[in-house]
LOROMAR-629749 format. One line per field, with one value per residue (C-alpha): residue number from 1; residue in three letters; x, y, z. Coordinates in steps of 0.1 Angstrom, whole numbers, plus 5000, padded with zeros to 4 digits. Layout:
<recs>
k (NUM ...);
r (ALA ...);
px (X ...);
py (Y ...);
pz (Z ...);
</recs>
This chain:
<recs>
k (1 2 3 4 5 6 7 8 9 10 11 12 13 14 15 16 17 18 19 20 21 22 23 24 25 26 27 28 29 30 31 32 33 34 35 36 37 38 39 40 41 42 43 44 45 46 47 48 49 50 51 52 53 54 55 56 57 58 59 60 61 62 63 64 65 66 67 68 69 70 71 72 73 74 75 76 77 78 79 80 81 82 83 84 85 86 87 88 89 90 91 92 93 94 95 96 97 98 99 100 101 102 103 104 105 106 107 108 109 110 111 112 113 114 115 116 117 118 119 120 121 122 123 124 125 126 127 128 129 130 131 132 133 134 135 136 137 138 139 140 141 142 143 144 145 146 147 148 149 150 151 152 153 154 155 156 157 158 159 160 161 162 163 164 165 166 167 168 169 170 171 172 173 174 175 176 177 178 179 180 181 182 183 184 185 186 187 188 189 190 191 192 193 194 195 196 197 198 199 200 201 202 203 204 205 206 207 208 209 210 211 212 213 214 215 216 217 218 219 220 221 222 223 224 225 226 227 228 229 230 231 232 233 234 235 236 237 238 239 240 241 242 243 244 245 246 247 248 249 250);
r (MET LYS ALA GLY LEU LYS PRO ALA PHE LEU HIS ARG LEU ILE GLN ARG CYS GLN GLY PRO LEU ILE VAL ALA CYS HIS GLN PRO ASN TYR LEU PRO TRP LEU GLY TYR PHE HIS LYS MET ALA ALA CYS ASP VAL PHE VAL ILE LEU ASP ASP VAL GLN PHE PRO ARG ARG THR TYR THR THR ARG ALA MET VAL ARG ASP LYS ARG GLY VAL VAL ARG LEU THR ILE PRO VAL GLN GLY ALA GLN ARG ARG GLN LEU ILE ARG ASP VAL ARG LEU CYS GLU PRO GLU ARG ASN LEU ARG LYS HIS LEU ARG THR LEU LYS HIS CYS TYR SER LYS ALA PRO TYR LEU SER HIS TYR MET PHE PHE MET GLU SER ILE LEU ALA ALA ILE PRO ASP ARG LEU LEU ASP LEU ASN ILE ALA PHE ILE GLU LEU ILE ARG ASN ALA LEU GLY ILE SER THR PRO LEU VAL LEU SER SER SER LEU GLY ILE GLY ALA ASP VAL SER LYS THR MET ARG LEU LEU GLN ILE CYS ARG GLU VAL GLY ALA LYS VAL TYR LEU SER GLY GLN GLY ALA ARG ALA TYR LEU ASP GLU GLY LEU PHE GLN ASP VAL GLY VAL VAL LEU ARG TYR GLN THR PHE LYS HIS PRO VAL TYR ARG GLN CYS HIS PRO GLY PHE ILE PRO ASN LEU SER ALA LEU ASP LEU LEU PHE ASN CYS GLY ASP ARG SER PRO THR LEU LEU MET GLY ASP THR ARG);
px (1164 1190 1184 1181 1148 1149 1123 1107 1106 1082 1059 1050 1056 1026 1003 1000 0994 0960 0954 0969 1008 1018 1059 1077 1113 1141 1175 1197 1199 1221 1205 1169 1145 1113 1095 1114 1110 1067 1069 1091 1061 1030 1040 1045 1078 1107 1126 1161 1173 1210 1215 1204 1225 1246 1233 1254 1250 1217 1204 1223 1258 1240 1218 1206 1209 1208 1222 1214 1218 1201 1203 1239 1243 1266 1281 1301 1327 1328 1355 1352 1320 1323 1298 1264 1281 1253 1248 1259 1296 1301 1330 1335 1364 1385 1354 1370 1379 1348 1321 1340 1339 1301 1300 1320 1292 1259 1272 1279 1248 1225 1245 1215 1188 1177 1185 1216 1236 1214 1216 1247 1258 1243 1259 1296 1292 1293 1329 1338 1337 1334 1315 1341 1314 1283 1257 1268 1273 1236 1218 1237 1224 1191 1185 1203 1171 1143 1149 1147 1110 1098 1097 1101 1086 1114 1140 1150 1177 1167 1198 1180 1153 1171 1159 1174 1191 1178 1148 1124 1119 1080 1086 1116 1090 1063 1090 1097 1058 1057 1087 1080 1040 1028 0994 1000 1029 1033 1051 1065 1050 1079 1077 1043 1062 1077 1057 1037 1004 0990 1014 1006 0971 0973 0992 0966 0986 0971 0995 0990 1011 1023 1005 1026 1020 1056 1053 1061 1081 1098 1134 1164 1171 1145 1118 1109 1127 1112 1126 1161 1175 1152 1180 1166 1134 1154 1178 1150 1120 1135 1109 1082 1091 1076 1043 1049 1062 1026 1015 1001 1017 1002);
py (7788 7763 7738 7750 7770 7792 7783 7819 7812 7774 7798 7823 7794 7773 7808 7814 7773 7773 7739 7714 7714 7688 7673 7651 7633 7616 7612 7633 7612 7616 7629 7620 7604 7624 7606 7627 7658 7648 7644 7675 7697 7678 7689 7722 7712 7692 7675 7663 7633 7639 7626 7589 7560 7563 7538 7514 7508 7532 7562 7582 7576 7559 7576 7561 7577 7563 7559 7541 7511 7513 7525 7538 7538 7564 7564 7590 7572 7578 7575 7549 7551 7535 7519 7537 7568 7598 7610 7639 7629 7609 7621 7615 7604 7622 7644 7668 7635 7616 7645 7655 7620 7617 7651 7630 7607 7631 7646 7609 7599 7631 7647 7644 7656 7693 7708 7694 7722 7748 7728 7717 7754 7750 7716 7728 7754 7731 7727 7764 7750 7710 7704 7676 7660 7638 7661 7693 7676 7662 7692 7711 7692 7689 7727 7731 7703 7714 7749 7736 7722 7754 7734 7760 7739 7748 7722 7713 7696 7668 7681 7714 7697 7685 7650 7619 7592 7562 7564 7539 7551 7558 7583 7599 7609 7616 7640 7655 7665 7678 7700 7715 7719 7692 7676 7655 7631 7620 7593 7575 7540 7520 7529 7507 7481 7496 7526 7518 7537 7528 7553 7583 7581 7582 7617 7626 7629 7618 7594 7604 7581 7596 7587 7590 7585 7586 7609 7593 7619 7617 7604 7613 7574 7547 7535 7550 7540 7550 7561 7579 7610 7636 7655 7627 7648 7685 7673 7654 7684 7716 7742 7715 7698 7711 7704 7670 7662 7675 7651 7664 7646 7664);
pz (4969 4985 5016 5051 5059 5090 5113 5109 5075 5081 5101 5077 5050 5074 5079 5038 5032 5016 5033 5054 5050 5026 5037 5017 5020 5006 5003 4976 4954 4920 4892 4904 4883 4873 4899 4924 4907 4909 4940 4955 4932 4946 4981 5003 5018 5008 5033 5027 5043 5048 5084 5078 5073 5036 5019 4997 4958 4958 4938 4965 4939 4906 4879 4847 4816 4776 4747 4709 4724 4754 4793 4805 4840 4856 4890 4909 4933 4968 4990 5017 5034 5072 5086 5099 5083 5078 5041 5052 5059 5024 5008 4970 4955 4924 4923 4892 4872 4877 4872 4839 4831 4831 4813 4783 4784 4787 4756 4737 4748 4739 4712 4689 4713 4707 4740 4749 4744 4767 4801 4794 4798 4831 4843 4832 4857 4888 4882 4887 4923 4927 4962 4982 4997 4975 4997 4983 4948 4945 4957 4933 4908 4920 4919 4883 4873 4897 4887 4848 4857 4876 4910 4937 4969 5000 5005 5045 5052 5083 5103 5107 5124 5156 5153 5171 5152 5171 5158 5137 5100 5108 5138 5122 5094 5118 5139 5106 5104 5137 5134 5099 5110 5085 5087 5052 5048 5009 5002 4973 4973 4979 5014 5020 5027 5063 5068 5101 5090 5124 5140 5116 5123 5165 5157 5137 5106 5075 5053 5014 4990 4953 4925 4892 4855 4839 4809 4771 4752 4720 4730 4702 4702 4688 4715 4748 4779 4815 4846 4835 4848 4849 4823 4798 4795 4798 4771 4746 4758 4771 4782 4777 4805 4836 4816 4803 4841 4858 4833 4800 4774 4741);
</recs>
């Protein structure tokens, strides 16, 4: 399901929800790590923050994979982002050339991974219509990976919710909760440093922090390296990946 749900769909979702509706938010990262998808699977609505300021030198343009020597960092180049430019407005720099380069790197790094060819077929399909915007490319990969992981949580673009730009981080999240009808906000652990927990209490929204234990699995190179792109799990473990992501490490 593509990002950007209509209000009527959200209303039906709230009606079907067995308990308080849980929402989580995140920027549209490039080839995200497993914790990103674990949080997506643990909520009822996942909001992609596309109308916030583009953060330079972060995982919106970067991802980590590995080869036999260790971590390999992938960076998708973008055109010179202006000050205070929104993520949704950031344009890619030579997207076809750079995306082909990244796919070649993945093939080299994971040439011995048992499921490389299966998932690479779907990744290469994105080359058929290469997006011009960073947002569209990242969502295309997020959709591909989450489908492979069996995650069907509806995605919503924050820009579709009509929230003003000049609000604090906490107030933006609370307004998102209001717009989608959420009573629980699921946050990453890193947000403890800046969230105003008292404001959540004041408006009756339960603030819950994600608990994620990174699975350990067999990688195609010696030694285990955590916190890589979720592609690492898919290339190495195939259809066992959804079970491993949600905590079964047998």
